One Martini backbone bead per residue (centre of mass of N, CA, C, O) as a GRO file, in nm:
protein
  483
    1MET     BB    1   0.058   0.064  -0.021
    2LYS     BB    2   0.302   0.252   0.004
    3THR     BB    3   0.396   0.218  -0.285
    4ILE     BB    4   0.138   0.330  -0.426
    5ILE     BB    5   0.151   0.611  -0.300
    6LYS     BB    6   0.426   0.693  -0.402
    7SER     BB    7   0.362   0.665  -0.700
    8PHE     BB    8   0.129   0.869  -0.709
    9ILE     BB    9   0.290   1.117  -0.612
   10GLY     BB   10   0.506   1.104  -0.840
   11ALA     BB   11   0.307   1.142  -1.071
   12VAL     BB   12   0.194   1.414  -0.988
   13ALA     BB   13   0.456   1.571  -0.979
   14GLY     BB   14   0.535   1.519  -1.277
   15THR     BB   15   0.282   1.651  -1.395
   16LEU     BB   16   0.322   1.930  -1.273
   17LEU     BB   17   0.596   1.982  -1.403
   18VAL     BB   18   0.511   1.963  -1.701
   19LEU     BB   19   0.289   2.184  -1.683
   20ALA     BB   20   0.481   2.413  -1.598
   21ILE     BB   21   0.667   2.402  -1.844
   22ALA     BB   22   0.445   2.442  -2.059
   23PHE     BB   23   0.345   2.717  -1.959
   24PHE     BB   24   0.618   2.875  -1.991
   25PHE     BB   25   0.659   2.815  -2.293
   26ILE     BB   26   0.394   2.939  -2.402
   27LYS     BB   27   0.434   3.226  -2.270
   28LYS     BB   28   0.703   3.295  -2.418
   29HIS     BB   29   0.566   3.262  -2.727
   30GLN     BB   30   0.376   3.481  -2.664
   31PRO     BB   31   0.245   3.769  -2.724
   32GLU     BB   32   0.265   4.072  -2.585
   33LYS     BB   33   0.097   4.283  -2.406
   34THR     BB   34  -0.003   4.623  -2.411
   35HIS     BB   35   0.060   4.856  -2.151
   36ILE     BB   36  -0.083   5.153  -2.026
   37ILE     BB   37   0.100   5.370  -1.815
   38GLN     BB   38   0.001   5.590  -1.566
   39THR     BB   39   0.238   5.833  -1.435
   40THR     BB   40   0.407   6.071  -1.227
   41GLN     BB   41   0.697   5.923  -1.215
   42ILE     BB   42   0.715   5.959  -1.539
   43GLN     BB   43   0.937   6.139  -1.740
   44LYS     BB   44   0.974   6.321  -2.018
   45ILE     BB   45   1.180   6.392  -2.258
   46PRO     BB   46   1.286   6.680  -2.371
   47VAL     BB   47   1.185   6.848  -2.666
   48GLU     BB   48   1.320   7.044  -2.918
   49GLN     BB   49   1.172   7.288  -3.109
   50THR     BB   50   1.302   7.278  -3.442
   51SER     BB   51   1.386   7.464  -3.725
   52TYR     BB   52   1.476   7.316  -4.031
   53THR     BB   53   1.698   7.363  -4.300
   54VAL     BB   54   1.733   7.221  -4.587
   55ALA     BB   55   1.975   7.138  -4.779
   56PRO     BB   56   2.036   7.183  -5.093
   57GLN     BB   57   2.051   6.936  -5.359
   58CYS     BB   58   1.998   7.160  -5.623
   59THR     BB   59   2.198   7.371  -5.679
   60ASP     BB   60   2.223   7.651  -5.898
   61PHE     BB   61   2.515   7.727  -6.107
   62THR     BB   62   2.459   7.813  -6.406
   63LYS     BB   63   2.425   8.128  -6.393
   64ALA     BB   64   2.701   8.192  -6.272
   65ALA     BB   65   2.873   8.043  -6.489
   66ALA     BB   66   2.770   8.196  -6.741
   67LYS     BB   67   2.858   8.481  -6.637
   68SER     BB   68   3.174   8.411  -6.594
   69VAL     BB   69   3.327   8.279  -6.845
   70ASP     BB   70   3.320   8.549  -7.030
   71ALA     BB   71   3.485   8.725  -6.792
   72VAL     BB   72   3.710   8.510  -6.820
   73VAL     BB   73   4.063   8.501  -6.882
   74HIS     BB   74   4.343   8.430  -7.071
   75ILE     BB   75   4.698   8.437  -6.975
   76LYS     BB   76   4.989   8.537  -7.162
   77THR     BB   77   5.336   8.542  -7.080
   78ILE     BB   78   5.627   8.718  -7.188
   79ILE     BB   79   5.973   8.656  -7.084
   80GLY     BB   80   6.261   8.800  -7.108
   81VAL     BB   81   6.575   8.606  -7.132
   82LYS     BB   82   6.915   8.632  -6.998
   83PRO     BB   83   7.212   8.589  -6.929
   84ARG     BB   84   7.415   8.753  -6.713
   85TYR     BB   85   7.692   8.737  -6.873
   86TYR     BB   86   7.595   8.870  -7.127
   87ASP     BB   87   7.575   9.167  -7.020
   88ASN     BB   88   7.858   9.192  -6.889
   89PHE     BB   89   8.031   9.128  -7.150
   90PHE     BB   90   7.879   9.287  -7.408
   91GLY     BB   91   7.688   9.496  -7.356
   92SER     BB   92   7.630   9.725  -7.622
   93LEU     BB   93   7.685   9.461  -7.829
   94ARG     BB   94   7.433   9.268  -7.833
   95ASN     BB   95   7.287   9.340  -8.095
   96TYR     BB   96   7.518   9.286  -8.299
   97PHE     BB   97   7.544   8.971  -8.230
   98TYR     BB   98   7.219   8.870  -8.132
   99GLY     BB   99   7.012   9.026  -8.029
  100GLN     BB  100   6.655   9.076  -7.910
  101PRO     BB  101   6.593   8.816  -7.759
  102GLN     BB  102   6.717   8.500  -7.674
  103GLU     BB  103   6.495   8.440  -7.458
  104ALA     BB  104   6.182   8.273  -7.337
  105LEU     BB  105   5.922   8.299  -7.110
  106ILE     BB  106   5.621   8.111  -7.045
  107ALA     BB  107   5.302   8.212  -6.904
  108PHE     BB  108   5.007   8.129  -6.704
  109GLY     BB  109   4.662   8.258  -6.668
  110SER     BB  110   4.428   8.480  -6.519
  111GLY     BB  111   4.121   8.689  -6.563
  112VAL     BB  112   3.911   8.986  -6.493
  113VAL     BB  113   3.648   9.143  -6.604
  114ILE     BB  114   3.533   9.490  -6.485
  115SER     BB  115   3.481   9.617  -6.782
  116PRO     BB  116   3.368   9.700  -7.100
  117ASN     BB  117   3.669   9.867  -7.163
  118GLY     BB  118   3.914   9.641  -7.063
  119TYR     BB  119   3.939   9.587  -6.768
  120ILE     BB  120   4.185   9.386  -6.583
  121VAL     BB  121   4.216   9.148  -6.330
  122THR     BB  122   4.507   9.026  -6.149
  123ASN     BB  123   4.799   8.896  -6.081
  124ASN     BB  124   5.115   8.995  -6.033
  125HIS     BB  125   5.256   8.705  -6.089
  126VAL     BB  126   5.151   8.690  -6.386
  127VAL     BB  127   5.295   8.984  -6.500
  128ALA     BB  128   5.562   8.987  -6.392
  129GLY     BB  129   5.813   9.081  -6.627
  130ALA     BB  130   5.655   9.136  -6.882
  131ASN     BB  131   5.675   9.198  -7.234
  132LYS     BB  132   5.405   9.019  -7.295
  133ILE     BB  133   5.036   9.037  -7.326
  134ILE     BB  134   4.796   8.773  -7.372
  135VAL     BB  135   4.448   8.772  -7.449
  136THR     BB  136   4.189   8.522  -7.395
  137PHE     BB  137   3.881   8.456  -7.479
  138ASN     BB  138   3.606   8.244  -7.481
  139ASN     BB  139   3.586   8.305  -7.810
  140LYS     BB  140   3.915   8.320  -7.894
  141ARG     BB  141   3.995   8.598  -7.861
  142GLN     BB  142   4.280   8.815  -7.925
  143MET     BB  143   4.487   9.029  -7.708
  144VAL     BB  144   4.677   9.301  -7.623
  145ALA     BB  145   4.821   9.404  -7.316
  146LYS     BB  146   4.840   9.651  -7.059
  147VAL     BB  147   4.993   9.798  -6.790
  148ILE     BB  148   4.869  10.005  -6.533
  149GLY     BB  149   4.918   9.831  -6.250
  150THR     BB  150   5.074   9.750  -5.939
  151SER     BB  151   5.057   9.510  -5.630
  152PRO     BB  152   5.256   9.325  -5.441
  153SER     BB  153   5.131   9.345  -5.149
  154THR     BB  154   4.845   9.197  -5.294
  155ASP     BB  155   4.872   9.051  -5.573
  156LEU     BB  156   4.804   9.291  -5.790
  157ALA     BB  157   4.664   9.365  -6.128
  158LEU     BB  158   4.631   9.608  -6.395
  159ILE     BB  159   4.478   9.565  -6.710
  160LYS     BB  160   4.457   9.641  -7.080
  161VAL     BB  161   4.220   9.656  -7.341
  162ASP     BB  162   4.117   9.739  -7.676
  163ALA     BB  163   3.784   9.766  -7.583
  164HIS     BB  164   3.424   9.685  -7.610
  165HIS     BB  165   3.154   9.537  -7.481
  166LEU     BB  166   3.226   9.360  -7.243
  167PRO     BB  167   3.211   9.113  -7.049
  168TYR     BB  168   3.133   9.135  -6.689
  169LEU     BB  169   3.195   9.173  -6.348
  170THR     BB  170   3.051   9.225  -6.042
  171TYR     BB  171   3.056   9.334  -5.729
  172GLY     BB  172   3.068   9.229  -5.425
  173ASN     BB  173   3.080   9.115  -5.071
  174SER     BB  174   3.322   8.993  -4.860
  175ASP     BB  175   3.216   9.058  -4.576
  176ASN     BB  176   2.944   8.871  -4.621
  177LEU     BB  177   3.086   8.621  -4.597
  178LYS     BB  178   3.035   8.275  -4.520
  179VAL     BB  179   3.094   8.003  -4.361
  180GLY     BB  180   2.969   7.760  -4.604
  181GLN     BB  181   2.954   7.907  -4.861
  182TRP     BB  182   2.893   7.917  -5.185
  183VAL     BB  183   3.144   7.870  -5.450
  184LEU     BB  184   3.316   7.979  -5.750
  185ALA     BB  185   3.570   7.871  -5.973
  186VAL     BB  186   3.732   8.069  -6.233
  187GLY     BB  187   3.941   7.935  -6.502
  188ASN     BB  188   4.288   7.816  -6.633
  189PRO     BB  189   4.380   7.522  -6.591
  190PHE     BB  190   4.644   7.396  -6.751
  191ASN     BB  191   4.570   7.575  -7.011
  192LEU     BB  192   4.277   7.583  -7.013
  193THR     BB  193   3.982   7.661  -7.051
  194SER     BB  194   3.716   7.749  -6.906
  195THR     BB  195   3.670   7.672  -6.554
  196VAL     BB  196   3.443   7.506  -6.319
  197THR     BB  197   3.428   7.528  -5.965
  198ALA     BB  198   3.319   7.395  -5.644
  199GLY     BB  199   3.245   7.537  -5.309
  200ILE     BB  200   3.349   7.652  -4.996
  201VAL     BB  201   3.384   7.847  -4.726
  202SER     BB  202   3.638   7.778  -4.489
  203ALA     BB  203   3.769   8.073  -4.457
  204LYS     BB  204   3.899   8.376  -4.301
  205ALA     BB  205   4.175   8.555  -4.275
  206ARG     BB  206   4.430   8.443  -4.414
  207ASP     BB  207   4.782   8.369  -4.334
  208ILE     BB  208   5.047   8.226  -4.562
  209HIS     BB  209   5.326   8.353  -4.627
  210ILE     BB  210   5.385   8.455  -4.963
  211LEU     BB  211   5.462   8.774  -5.002
  212GLY     BB  212   5.609   8.927  -4.813
  213GLY     BB  213   5.683   9.161  -4.614
  214ASN     BB  214   5.563   9.420  -4.408
  215SER     BB  215   5.331   9.530  -4.633
  216ALA     BB  216   5.172   9.290  -4.652
  217ILE     BB  217   4.846   9.165  -4.762
  218GLU     BB  218   4.698   8.894  -4.568
  219SER     BB  219   4.334   8.804  -4.633
  220PHE     BB  220   4.220   8.524  -4.702
  221ILE     BB  221   4.015   8.318  -4.882
  222GLN     BB  222   3.902   8.002  -4.801
  223THR     BB  223   3.879   7.714  -5.020
  224ASP     BB  224   3.753   7.396  -5.185
  225ALA     BB  225   3.792   7.485  -5.455
  226ALA     BB  226   3.930   7.389  -5.741
  227ILE     BB  227   4.280   7.483  -5.768
  228ASN     BB  228   4.520   7.550  -6.028
  229PRO     BB  229   4.749   7.595  -6.239
  230GLY     BB  230   4.614   7.901  -6.395
  231ASN     BB  231   4.399   8.028  -6.186
  232SER     BB  232   4.543   8.268  -6.151
  233GLY     BB  233   4.325   8.559  -6.147
  234GLY     BB  234   4.065   8.447  -6.104
  235ALA     BB  235   3.735   8.368  -6.010
  236LEU     BB  236   3.528   8.443  -5.724
  237VAL     BB  237   3.200   8.333  -5.686
  238ASN     BB  238   2.878   8.351  -5.634
  239THR     BB  239   2.549   8.238  -5.703
  240LYS     BB  240   2.504   8.526  -5.859
  241GLY     BB  241   2.790   8.616  -6.005
  242GLN     BB  242   2.969   8.756  -5.800
  243LEU     BB  243   3.249   8.916  -5.713
  244VAL     BB  244   3.467   8.796  -5.419
  245GLY     BB  245   3.737   8.709  -5.578
  246ILE     BB  246   4.098   8.637  -5.626
  247ASN     BB  247   4.274   8.406  -5.729
  248ALA     BB  248   4.616   8.297  -5.591
  249ALA     BB  249   4.625   8.010  -5.421
  250ILE     BB  250   4.792   7.711  -5.300
  251ALA     BB  251   4.797   7.425  -5.085
  252SER     BB  252   5.089   7.216  -5.157
  253GLN     BB  253   5.293   6.916  -5.212
  254THR     BB  254   5.260   6.891  -5.554
  255GLY     BB  255   5.117   7.162  -5.706
  256ALA     BB  256   4.834   7.058  -5.656
  257TYR     BB  257   4.529   6.999  -5.559
  258GLU     BB  258   4.428   6.949  -5.183
  259GLY     BB  259   4.187   7.165  -5.054
  260TYR     BB  260   4.361   7.447  -5.070
  261SER     BB  261   4.231   7.776  -5.123
  262PHE     BB  262   4.303   8.121  -5.237
  263ALA     BB  263   4.161   8.457  -5.191
  264ILE     BB  264   4.108   8.784  -5.272
  265PRO     BB  265   3.927   9.015  -5.155
  266VAL     BB  266   3.715   9.235  -5.319
  267ASN     BB  267   3.742   9.487  -5.132
  268LEU     BB  268   4.049   9.511  -5.196
  269VAL     BB  269   4.039   9.513  -5.501
  270ARG     BB  270   3.873   9.768  -5.543
  271LYS     BB  271   4.076   9.962  -5.417
  272VAL     BB  272   4.319   9.901  -5.597
  273VAL     BB  273   4.191   9.962  -5.869
  274ASN     BB  274   4.112  10.259  -5.815
  275ASP     BB  275   4.401  10.356  -5.771
  276LEU     BB  276   4.523  10.270  -6.047
  277MET     BB  277   4.328  10.444  -6.215
  278ASN     BB  278   4.359  10.735  -6.059
  279TYR     BB  279   4.699  10.722  -5.973
  280GLY     BB  280   4.896  10.460  -6.047
  281GLN     BB  281   4.877  10.403  -5.728
  282ILE     BB  282   4.889  10.321  -5.405
  283GLN     BB  283   4.677  10.423  -5.123
  284ARG     BB  284   4.822  10.386  -4.824
  285ALA     BB  285   4.714  10.302  -4.502
  286TYR     BB  286   4.798  10.414  -4.159
  287LEU     BB  287   4.829  10.392  -3.810
  288GLY     BB  288   5.111  10.365  -3.648
  289VAL     BB  289   5.187  10.055  -3.567
  290GLN     BB  290   5.308   9.801  -3.345
  291ILE     BB  291   5.233   9.454  -3.393
  292ARG     BB  292   5.065   9.157  -3.229
  293ASP     BB  293   4.980   8.859  -3.159
  294ILE     BB  294   4.771   8.649  -2.954
  295ASN     BB  295   4.861   8.411  -2.730
  296ALA     BB  296   4.887   8.219  -2.452
  297ASN     BB  297   5.170   8.304  -2.363
  298PHE     BB  298   5.138   8.605  -2.394
  299ALA     BB  299   4.893   8.638  -2.204
  300LYS     BB  300   5.041   8.540  -1.956
  301GLU     BB  301   5.278   8.746  -1.959
  302LYS     BB  302   5.051   9.002  -1.973
  303HIS     BB  303   4.786   8.950  -1.823
  304LEU     BB  304   4.554   8.832  -2.015
  305ASN     BB  305   4.203   8.752  -2.068
  306ASP     BB  306   4.239   8.769  -2.387
  307LEU     BB  307   4.297   8.650  -2.737
  308ASN     BB  308   4.174   8.886  -2.857
  309GLY     BB  309   4.323   9.072  -3.076
  310VAL     BB  310   4.571   9.343  -3.096
  311TYR     BB  311   4.885   9.413  -3.005
  312VAL     BB  312   5.050   9.703  -2.884
  313ALA     BB  313   5.402   9.756  -2.895
  314GLY     BB  314   5.387  10.029  -3.079
  315VAL     BB  315   5.448  10.379  -3.172
  316VAL     BB  316   5.449  10.623  -3.406
  317ASN     BB  317   5.585  10.904  -3.460
  318ASP     BB  318   5.343  11.110  -3.578
  319GLY     BB  319   5.111  10.920  -3.578
  320ALA     BB  320   4.785  10.845  -3.568
  321ALA     BB  321   4.768  10.682  -3.304
  322LYS     BB  322   4.923  10.878  -3.115
  323GLN     BB  323   4.731  11.123  -3.157
  324ALA     BB  324   4.471  10.952  -3.051
  325GLY     BB  325   4.598  10.770  -2.785
  326ILE     BB  326   4.762  10.535  -2.841
  327LYS     BB  327   4.922  10.267  -2.652
  328PRO     BB  328   5.129  10.073  -2.525
  329GLY     BB  329   4.922   9.775  -2.452
  330ASP     BB  330   4.712   9.795  -2.630
  331ILE     BB  331   4.389   9.665  -2.776
  332ILE     BB  332   4.269   9.575  -3.077
  333ILE     BB  333   3.909   9.492  -3.158
  334SER     BB  334   3.820   9.727  -3.369
  335ILE     BB  335   3.701   9.834  -3.704
  336ASN     BB  336   3.421   9.970  -3.787
  337HIS     BB  337   3.281   9.715  -3.629
  338HIS     BB  338   3.513   9.517  -3.701
  339PRO     BB  339   3.643   9.250  -3.596
  340VAL     BB  340   3.966   9.189  -3.417
  341GLN     BB  341   4.182   8.896  -3.384
  342ASN     BB  342   4.411   8.974  -3.600
  343ILE     BB  343   4.630   9.089  -3.836
  344SER     BB  344   4.488   8.997  -4.094
  345GLN     BB  345   4.229   9.155  -4.037
  346LEU     BB  346   4.345   9.437  -4.004
  347MET     BB  347   4.479   9.459  -4.283
  348GLY     BB  348   4.217   9.407  -4.451
  349ILE     BB  349   4.069   9.661  -4.349
  350LEU     BB  350   4.282   9.887  -4.406
  351GLY     BB  351   4.309   9.821  -4.726
  352GLN     BB  352   4.019   9.989  -4.777
  353TYR     BB  353   4.188  10.247  -4.715
  354SER     BB  354   4.279  10.594  -4.700
  355PRO     BB  355   4.430  10.867  -4.680
  356GLY     BB  356   4.206  11.060  -4.461
  357ASN     BB  357   4.058  10.853  -4.340
  358THR     BB  358   3.801  10.773  -4.097
  359VAL     BB  359   3.826  10.567  -3.812
  360SER     BB  360   3.687  10.330  -3.584
  361VAL     BB  361   3.865  10.254  -3.274
  362SER     BB  362   3.877   9.976  -3.071
  363ILE     BB  363   3.988   9.945  -2.727
  364LEU     BB  364   4.212   9.825  -2.476
  365HIS     BB  365   4.255  10.016  -2.170
  366GLU     BB  366   4.324   9.883  -1.891
  367GLY     BB  367   4.047   9.694  -1.949
  368LYS     BB  368   3.914   9.933  -2.112
  369GLU     BB  369   3.684  10.050  -2.331
  370LYS     BB  370   3.763  10.228  -2.635
  371THR     BB  371   3.675  10.497  -2.870
  372LEU     BB  372   3.834  10.601  -3.173
  373GLU     BB  373   3.919  10.870  -3.384
  374ILE     BB  374   4.097  10.800  -3.696
  375LYS     BB  375   4.337  10.953  -3.911
  376LEU     BB  376   4.476  10.841  -4.179
  377ARG     BB  377   4.799  10.762  -4.314
  378ASN     BB  378   5.084  10.771  -4.470
  379ARG     BB  379   5.417  10.685  -4.483
  380ASN     BB  380   5.491  11.015  -4.439
  381GLY     BB  381   5.249  11.131  -4.232
  382THR     BB  382   5.019  11.193  -4.429
  383THR     BB  383   4.698  11.276  -4.613
  384SER     BB  384   4.802  11.237  -4.891
  385LEU     BB  385   4.759  11.206  -5.235
  386VAL     BB  386   4.954  11.019  -5.469
  387LYS     BB  387   5.046  11.089  -5.792
  388ALA     BB  388   5.157  10.987  -6.072
  389LEU     BB  389   5.379  11.089  -6.282
  390LYS     BB  390   5.436  11.214  -6.574
  391PRO     BB  391   5.582  11.163  -6.852
  392PHE     BB  392   5.918  11.211  -6.990
  393TYR     BB  393   6.160  11.356  -7.204
  394ASP     BB  394   6.494  11.241  -7.286
  395GLU     BB  395   6.727  11.333  -7.513
  396ALA     BB  396   6.997  11.202  -7.432
  397LEU     BB  397   6.862  10.905  -7.396
  398GLY     BB  398   6.608  10.849  -7.577
  399ALA     BB  399   6.350  10.870  -7.360
  400MET     BB  400   6.069  10.773  -7.187
  401LEU     BB  401   5.986  10.883  -6.858
  402LYS     BB  402   5.915  10.754  -6.513
  403THR     BB  403   5.823  10.726  -6.208
  404ALA     BB  404   5.829  10.481  -6.009
  405THR     BB  405   5.627  10.287  -5.847
  406ALA     BB  406   5.559  10.122  -5.574
  407GLY     BB  407   5.511   9.852  -5.721
  408ASP     BB  408   5.785   9.839  -5.866
  409LEU     BB  409   5.966   9.855  -5.614
  410GLU     BB  410   5.855   9.609  -5.460
  411ASN     BB  411   5.912   9.396  -5.675
  412LEU     BB  412   6.250   9.478  -5.665
  413ASN     BB  413   6.363   9.593  -5.400
  414ILE     BB  414   6.338   9.912  -5.431
  415ASN     BB  415   6.348  10.292  -5.369
  416HIS     BB  416   6.415  10.376  -5.677
  417GLY     BB  417   6.319  10.526  -6.001
  418LEU     BB  418   6.323  10.508  -6.366
  419LYS     BB  419   6.091  10.443  -6.610
  420VAL     BB  420   6.075  10.288  -6.920
  421VAL     BB  421   5.841  10.352  -7.174
  422SER     BB  422   6.036  10.450  -7.417
  423VAL     BB  423   6.231  10.406  -7.724
  424LYS     BB  424   6.479  10.575  -7.898
  425LYS     BB  425   6.718  10.750  -8.027
  426GLY     BB  426   7.009  10.664  -7.828
  427ILE     BB  427   7.166  10.554  -7.558
  428LEU     BB  428   6.973  10.320  -7.474
  429GLN     BB  429   6.963  10.182  -7.746
  430ARG     BB  430   7.272  10.128  -7.765
  431GLY     BB  431   7.245   9.954  -7.480
  432GLY     BB  432   6.968   9.773  -7.507
  433ILE     BB  433   6.734   9.926  -7.393
  434SER     BB  434   6.409   9.869  -7.268
  435GLU     BB  435   6.108   9.841  -7.190
  436GLY     BB  436   6.078   9.856  -6.820
  437PHE     BB  437   6.322   9.978  -6.734
  438ILE     BB  438   6.511  10.070  -6.436
  439ILE     BB  439   6.658  10.362  -6.337
  440THR     BB  440   6.889  10.423  -6.061
  441GLU     BB  441   7.165  10.527  -6.230
  442VAL     BB  442   7.369  10.826  -6.309
  443ASN     BB  443   7.681  10.862  -6.265
  444GLY     BB  444   7.632  10.749  -5.952
  445ARG     BB  445   7.337  10.870  -5.940
  446GLU     BB  446   7.046  10.912  -5.813
  447VAL     BB  447   6.712  10.848  -5.966
  448ASN     BB  448   6.350  10.996  -5.958
  449ASN     BB  449   6.370  11.248  -6.161
  450LYS     BB  450   6.418  11.501  -6.383
  451LYS     BB  451   6.618  11.670  -6.208
  452GLN     BB  452   6.823  11.442  -6.136
  453ILE     BB  453   6.898  11.365  -6.434
  454ASP     BB  454   7.001  11.633  -6.525
  455GLN     BB  455   7.226  11.661  -6.314
  456ALA     BB  456   7.379  11.397  -6.380
  457LEU     BB  457   7.450  11.488  -6.676
  458ALA     BB  458   7.578  11.783  -6.619
  459ASP     BB  459   7.803  11.681  -6.386
  460ASN     BB  460   7.982  11.558  -6.592
  461ASN     BB  461   8.346  11.521  -6.643
  462SER     BB  462   8.282  11.325  -6.870
  463ASN     BB  463   8.183  11.153  -7.158
  464THR     BB  464   8.090  10.936  -6.986
  465ILE     BB  465   7.796  10.720  -6.965
  466LYS     BB  466   7.635  10.582  -6.678
  467VAL     BB  467   7.406  10.296  -6.655
  468SER     BB  468   7.172  10.186  -6.402
  469GLY     BB  469   6.969   9.877  -6.352
  470VAL     BB  470   6.633   9.717  -6.384
  471TYR     BB  471   6.441   9.463  -6.461
  472PRO     BB  472   6.136   9.311  -6.399
  473ASN     BB  473   6.302   9.021  -6.360
  474GLY     BB  474   6.579   9.132  -6.197
  475MET     BB  475   6.775   9.226  -6.407
  476ARG     BB  476   7.096   9.358  -6.402
  477ILE     BB  477   7.234   9.670  -6.538
  478SER     BB  478   7.554   9.792  -6.680
  479PHE     BB  479   7.657  10.087  -6.870
  480GLU     BB  480   7.869  10.240  -7.116
  481TYR     BB  481   7.897  10.561  -7.283
  482VAL     BB  482   8.090  10.660  -7.576
  483PRO     BB  483   8.106  10.917  -7.811
   0.00000   0.00000   0.00000
């Protein structure tokens, strides 16, 4: 009987165990019912209601491109070159033996037509030292151009062709450009015809240290639009087809595009072009300060609370800044309400003004902000605008001459000289001197104007006339003429 009872109990327990396992197995594989539980204990994660503007997936560049390609030209420059020993050895007999020139370098670039009557802006490095400039339009028409003026400190040049009713680009406003904004680069890379590439503004007010010299203005627009050799001098335009910059350089380990391109802001271009048109040279404005950027180490050294602005290390005697009350140790934080965070920005802003213009300069003086009205001055400490002198003819030399412009002098790293505009029969022609040559000395005396050259020729104690100078390509020549 006990055995039967034990067997019965074991069977019941086994059955219950099987039923329990089956229940849990079926429960696990059945879809769970959804229960809505309302409770004040559970808080929803707050969601910010933001209105997003979807980036356009089909931005139309065709109108801007069509407007630009006909106003961007191909520039071919021919630069006469001869070995240095050739000039030193043969002197005035060079024409008799070999003729001139012996060799020529050919370079290519781009330019932008900015007026219907043939004014074209390009880079100074595209036309520097050129003996001949040939412009090819998008319709394959070719014309010879002449240089109106150059500005090595901004790497800009203005040239002109004798034409009318040309397609041209209108100026935009580079100050209004925003990082991330679409732009097009139009030019002639690798000696191809007009080519359009697209990108965005990557940064503004870049200083990449390519122009050299203390007076250089580097405040480039950085873009990732593809720019290659031959694009120099071409157009950077916005989606409206307005000119916002002149393409000038690329940052590359290979010499070809790697994602970093740089353009000169059009607001600076417009100022330089107007100066070259109206005065024949740049009317450069100066604050009269010695400045430096502020980094973390310098800020710690000077106990500065902010890294923004430009530190005034010194002021020029009788300069505009000193007269207005700026002192060493002050920090320039804005000019005409444009924030200034570094030297590149400051130079880019000042480059748009002329001597005599008044600007509003905000500074930090001993930790307190002050705003000063400052009348800018030229390099000589005055507010005068200096116009390039008209050419004059020197009968003894047989040449039309003019005082070299600031651009000519900067380009050759010289501080004075008379530029040869044209040559007729006379001493210079016999010496093989051609147009573009800059005379720096006559009979050992510096010459910079008509009065000085007349005195140098008149005070000569011998019949020998010695002329020294330099060609636009940097070649220096000195020769003596004996009647």
